[in-house]
C-alpha positions as CSV (number, residue, x, y, z in Angstrom):
1,M,-52.7,-37.6,-45.4
2,I,-50.5,-40.2,-47.0
3,V,-51.8,-43.6,-47.8
4,K,-49.4,-46.5,-48.5
5,E,-50.4,-49.7,-50.3
6,Y,-48.4,-52.9,-50.1
7,W,-49.2,-55.5,-52.7
8,R,-47.7,-58.9,-52.1
9,S,-47.9,-62.3,-53.7
10,P,-48.9,-65.3,-51.6
11,S,-45.2,-66.1,-51.2
12,G,-44.6,-62.6,-49.8
13,E,-42.9,-61.0,-52.9
14,A,-43.6,-57.4,-53.7
15,M,-45.9,-57.2,-56.7
16,K,-45.9,-53.4,-57.2
17,S,-43.2,-50.7,-57.4
18,L,-42.5,-48.9,-54.2
19,Q,-42.4,-45.6,-56.1
20,W,-46.0,-44.5,-56.5
21,A,-45.6,-40.9,-57.3
22,H,-43.0,-38.7,-59.1
23,I,-42.7,-35.2,-60.3
24,E,-43.2,-34.9,-64.1
25,A,-42.7,-31.1,-64.4
26,G,-41.5,-28.3,-62.2
27,S,-39.3,-28.5,-59.1
28,R,-39.4,-30.5,-55.9
29,S,-39.5,-27.2,-53.9
30,A,-42.6,-26.0,-55.8
31,V,-44.3,-29.3,-54.9
32,V,-43.3,-29.0,-51.3
33,D,-44.5,-25.4,-51.2
34,W,-47.9,-26.4,-52.7
35,L,-48.3,-29.2,-50.2
36,E,-47.5,-26.9,-47.3
37,R,-50.1,-24.4,-48.6
38,Q,-52.7,-27.2,-48.8
39,E,-51.9,-28.3,-45.3
40,R,-52.4,-24.7,-43.9
41,R,-55.8,-24.5,-45.8
42,L,-56.9,-27.8,-44.2
43,E,-55.8,-26.6,-40.8
44,K,-57.9,-23.5,-41.2
45,G,-60.9,-25.6,-42.3
46,E,-61.2,-24.2,-45.8
């Protein structure tokens, strides 16, 4: 599940950065592999 938040001022200007997550260590492929494993676990009902 991915949740997106949009914070806007009354005038409609963005109040928050659009980048809400970033990798601090490791590789992008390792993160994608982990996400795919978690998805499979959720599909199995674990």
